[in-house]
Rosetta silent file (secondary structure, phi, psi, omega in degrees, C-alpha in Angstrom):
SEQUENCE: XXXXXXXXXXXXXXXXXXXXXXXXXXXXXXXXXXXXXXXXXXXXXXXXXXXXXXXXXXXXXXXXXXXXXXXXXXXXXXXXXXXXXXXXXXXXXXXXXXXXXXXXXXXXXXXXXXXXXXXXXXXXXXXXXXXX
SCORE:     score description
SCORE:     0.000 S_00000001
   1 L     0.000  142.219 -173.097    0.000    0.000    0.000 S_00000001
   2 L   -79.284  -27.520  179.096    1.343    3.419   -0.917 S_00000001
   3 L  -118.244  152.399  179.800    0.165    5.257    2.233 S_00000001
   4 L   -68.996  141.212  178.413    0.354    4.169    5.854 S_00000001
   5 H   -52.413  -39.374 -179.484   -2.928    2.816    7.306 S_00000001
   6 H   -62.814  -36.730  178.486   -2.842    5.417   10.096 S_00000001
   7 H   -70.429  -38.619  178.655   -2.695    8.223    7.506 S_00000001
   8 H   -61.472  -47.667 -178.858   -5.561    6.719    5.492 S_00000001
   9 H   -68.119  -40.636  178.284   -7.821    6.529    8.566 S_00000001
  10 H   -59.352  -45.164  178.818   -6.803    9.997    9.790 S_00000001
  11 H   -64.113  -38.210  177.362   -7.718   11.483    6.373 S_00000001
  12 H   -61.304  -48.876 -179.897  -11.016    9.573    6.396 S_00000001
  13 H   -66.309  -37.085  177.931  -11.989   10.939    9.807 S_00000001
  14 H   -64.387  -31.942 -179.084  -10.866   14.452    8.878 S_00000001
  15 H   -64.017  -27.679 -179.146  -13.140   14.361    5.801 S_00000001
  16 H   -58.360  -42.897 -175.413  -16.214   14.095    8.046 S_00000001
  17 L   -68.162  -15.316  179.783  -15.755   17.618    9.371 S_00000001
  18 L   -79.635  -10.336  177.191  -15.786   19.000    5.814 S_00000001
  19 L   115.902  176.968 -173.299  -19.494   18.144    5.466 S_00000001
  20 H   -60.752  -42.813 -177.724  -21.801   15.565    3.887 S_00000001
  21 H   -65.016  -49.712  176.723  -20.434   15.617    0.310 S_00000001
  22 H   -61.296  -35.666  178.135  -16.751   15.122    1.292 S_00000001
  23 H   -64.640  -45.487  178.592  -17.834   12.427    3.772 S_00000001
  24 H   -59.249  -43.981  179.924  -19.814   10.585    1.091 S_00000001
  25 H   -64.608  -40.149  179.431  -16.827   10.730   -1.271 S_00000001
  26 H   -62.599  -40.799  177.437  -14.480    9.509    1.474 S_00000001
  27 H   -64.463  -46.322 -179.728  -16.764    6.528    2.149 S_00000001
  28 H   -63.476  -34.317  179.912  -16.993    5.688   -1.558 S_00000001
  29 H   -73.812  -37.410 -172.684  -13.193    5.967   -1.906 S_00000001
  30 H   -89.906  -33.657 -174.646  -12.309    3.896    1.175 S_00000001
  31 E   -78.207  147.272  168.255  -15.010    1.220    1.235 S_00000001
  32 E   -97.536  168.149  177.148  -14.993   -2.002   -0.733 S_00000001
  33 E   -59.916  -25.252 -177.950  -18.299   -3.609   -1.802 S_00000001
  34 E  -107.302   13.673  179.217  -17.946   -6.006    1.148 S_00000001
  35 E   -62.368  129.605  179.386  -16.719   -3.533    3.800 S_00000001
  36 E  -102.484  126.506  175.912  -18.447   -4.246    7.084 S_00000001
  37 E  -117.403  118.268 -178.750  -19.236   -1.307    9.402 S_00000001
  38 E  -115.082  122.311  167.107  -20.442   -2.259   12.869 S_00000001
  39 E   -97.054   97.905 -168.516  -21.783    0.178   15.430 S_00000001
  40 L   -52.909  124.702 -179.405  -21.525   -2.323   18.247 S_00000001
  41 L    81.630   -1.920 -175.700  -24.923   -3.025   19.761 S_00000001
  42 L  -123.998  -50.153 -172.236  -26.660   -0.702   17.290 S_00000001
  43 E  -160.594  164.134  175.882  -26.213   -1.505   13.604 S_00000001
  44 E  -144.828  133.949  174.162  -24.310   -3.331   10.854 S_00000001
  45 E  -129.201  159.654  174.364  -23.843   -2.381    7.205 S_00000001
  46 E  -130.188  123.328  178.475  -22.043   -3.979    4.268 S_00000001
  47 H    84.728  165.904 -175.635  -20.636   -1.806    1.470 S_00000001
  48 H   -68.704  -35.846 -177.428  -20.735    1.932    0.862 S_00000001
  49 H   -65.708  -42.979  177.386  -24.402    2.197   -0.155 S_00000001
  50 H   -65.379  -39.518  179.221  -25.669    0.603    3.069 S_00000001
  51 H   -62.194  -44.637  179.598  -23.262    2.753    5.113 S_00000001
  52 H   -66.255  -37.400  177.937  -24.488    5.934    3.433 S_00000001
  53 H   -65.057  -40.783  178.090  -28.130    4.901    3.895 S_00000001
  54 H   -65.742  -41.456  176.823  -27.512    4.309    7.604 S_00000001
  55 H   -58.461  -41.904  178.107  -25.771    7.680    7.861 S_00000001
  56 H   -64.447  -37.724  178.632  -28.823    9.345    6.283 S_00000001
  57 H   -66.002  -45.292  176.761  -31.084    7.541    8.754 S_00000001
  58 H   -59.050  -45.887 -178.408  -28.943    8.711   11.710 S_00000001
  59 H   -58.787  -44.824 -179.110  -28.927   12.257   10.309 S_00000001
  60 H   -66.701  -42.186 -176.136  -32.722   12.304    9.979 S_00000001
  61 H   -75.454  -27.642 -177.109  -33.392   10.831   13.430 S_00000001
  62 H  -102.431  -12.415  174.595  -30.851   13.011   15.259 S_00000001
  63 L    74.323   26.841  178.373  -31.342   16.236   13.276 S_00000001
  64 L  -100.320  158.416  178.314  -27.716   17.060   12.492 S_00000001
  65 L  -101.405  -28.725  175.776  -26.275   18.541    9.308 S_00000001
  66 E  -158.451  167.546  179.232  -22.701   17.313    9.778 S_00000001
  67 E  -117.179  125.654  173.212  -20.387   15.547   12.175 S_00000001
  68 E   -96.378  122.453 -179.160  -17.225   17.174   13.463 S_00000001
  69 E  -104.427  122.663  173.695  -14.738   14.472   14.408 S_00000001
  70 E  -107.145  109.408  179.267  -12.062   15.245   16.971 S_00000001
  71 E   -81.739  114.487 -177.724   -9.492   12.448   16.951 S_00000001
  72 E   -84.704  -42.723  178.877   -8.157   12.227   20.496 S_00000001
  73 E  -144.540  146.668  176.996   -5.838    9.250   19.998 S_00000001
  74 E  -149.686  135.059  179.870   -4.832    7.149   17.009 S_00000001
  75 E  -148.040  155.328 -179.725   -2.446    4.201   16.785 S_00000001
  76 E  -135.339  147.473  170.831   -1.706    1.460   14.295 S_00000001
  77 E  -133.840  106.620 -175.973   -0.347   -2.063   14.319 S_00000001
  78 L    63.304 -128.345 -178.393    0.118   -3.305   10.767 S_00000001
  79 L   -92.010   11.003  179.840   -3.114   -2.775    8.830 S_00000001
  80 E  -108.614  128.849  179.940   -5.216   -2.210   11.977 S_00000001
  81 E  -118.662  130.067  178.662   -5.828    1.340   13.206 S_00000001
  82 E  -108.718  135.976  179.806   -7.286    2.099   16.642 S_00000001
  83 E  -132.210  150.819  164.641   -8.909    5.441   17.386 S_00000001
  84 E  -123.649  128.788 -175.877  -10.463    7.291   20.270 S_00000001
  85 E  -145.523  164.932  173.237  -12.512   10.233   19.135 S_00000001
  86 E  -115.474  118.623  176.879  -15.206   12.712   20.045 S_00000001
  87 E   -98.072  124.012 -179.158  -17.985   12.969   17.466 S_00000001
  88 E  -111.322  120.748  178.833  -19.858   16.264   17.606 S_00000001
  89 E   -87.968  125.448 -174.113  -23.247   16.469   15.888 S_00000001
  90 E  -119.635  130.292  177.852  -23.806   19.935   14.440 S_00000001
  91 L   -74.690  166.849 -179.686  -27.132   21.394   13.250 S_00000001
  92 L   -58.693  -29.073  179.925  -27.464   23.352   10.008 S_00000001
  93 L   -84.074    3.812  177.944  -27.335   26.611   12.009 S_00000001
  94 L    91.539   -4.208 -179.691  -23.937   25.614   13.474 S_00000001
  95 L   -75.475  135.480  176.041  -25.295   24.730   16.902 S_00000001
  96 E   -77.737  122.462  179.673  -23.826   21.611   18.522 S_00000001
  97 E   -82.010  -44.059 -177.075  -26.620   19.128   19.181 S_00000001
  98 E  -165.242  165.529  174.597  -24.567   16.548   21.056 S_00000001
  99 E  -143.755  142.464  177.487  -21.132   15.029   21.465 S_00000001
 100 E  -148.910  153.112 -178.929  -20.138   11.507   22.389 S_00000001
 101 E   -85.774  141.014  179.035  -16.994    9.432   22.758 S_00000001
 102 E  -139.344  138.141  168.502  -16.265    6.576   20.371 S_00000001
 103 E  -107.133  133.122 -177.499  -13.480    4.024   20.137 S_00000001
 104 E  -125.877  148.036  175.186  -12.995    2.671   16.622 S_00000001
 105 E  -124.252  119.897 -178.162  -11.133   -0.237   15.064 S_00000001
 106 E  -115.447  123.096  177.711  -10.368    0.036   11.337 S_00000001
 107 E  -110.997  121.714 -178.506   -8.963   -2.962    9.447 S_00000001
 108 E  -109.135  154.019  174.903   -7.516   -2.224    5.998 S_00000001
 109 L   -87.285 -179.324 -176.816   -6.438   -4.569    3.221 S_00000001
 110 L   -70.686  -11.288  176.614   -3.054   -4.401    1.501 S_00000001
 111 L   -94.733    2.358  179.543   -4.496   -1.983   -1.094 S_00000001
 112 L    82.126   17.204  176.988   -5.475    0.547    1.598 S_00000001
 113 L   -99.133  151.386 -177.517   -9.205   -0.206    1.389 S_00000001
 114 E   -78.959  125.881  177.433  -11.365   -0.709    4.453 S_00000001
 115 E   -94.663  -48.655 -176.416  -12.301   -4.326    5.191 S_00000001
 116 E  -147.613  140.503  179.154  -13.976   -3.928    8.589 S_00000001
 117 E  -136.402  122.612  178.078  -14.771   -0.977   10.864 S_00000001
 118 E  -119.578  128.315  175.061  -16.089   -1.372   14.383 S_00000001
 119 E  -112.132  136.237  179.432  -17.219    1.569   16.524 S_00000001
 120 E  -120.017  123.190  176.468  -17.779    1.199   20.254 S_00000001
 121 L  -150.529  176.008  178.162  -19.825    3.772   22.162 S_00000001
 122 L   -80.600  109.814 -179.691  -22.503    3.910   24.821 S_00000001
 123 H   -58.377  -29.072  177.539  -25.774    2.940   23.059 S_00000001
 124 H   -63.420  -35.382  178.705  -27.664    4.831   25.786 S_00000001
 125 H   -67.131  -39.767  177.417  -25.953    8.058   24.732 S_00000001
 126 H   -65.940  -43.716  178.773  -27.040    7.520   21.120 S_00000001
 127 H   -60.256  -38.616  178.961  -30.590    6.739   22.224 S_00000001
 128 H   -65.067  -36.990  178.771  -30.702    9.936   24.274 S_00000001
 129 H   -67.651  -42.679 -178.388  -29.637   11.966   21.231 S_00000001
 130 H   -65.921  -25.957 -178.040  -32.278   10.325   19.041 S_00000001
 131 L   -92.915    3.001 -174.848  -34.938   11.129   21.608 S_00000001
 132 L   -65.225    0.000    0.000  -34.037   14.835   22.043 S_00000001
């Protein structure tokens, strides 16, 4: 792979803060047709189209316009990248709706594409946001 896995994941997370269009492009660029994204205890998608559909569902239920990702820690061992981050949900008017901590595990293939992504967070915190 031409770029280090840690750099690939860092760029992916940074794209989120640029808004929905850059995020969609980042997902389409990084995901394979069989990429599995697991929000542990909440959801599972396979491929970029399912991931984008789930993102749209989250956006509609939580009322945010974009997600600002603050990467607190990031480390890699081979093709596996571990992250700790704060995801901030931002409304169209720029107001922060909510923020929650997430630990993520990103597994990349030798071509720098995402094979599996697992996010771990408190499902109760997500439920509270959806019910606001």
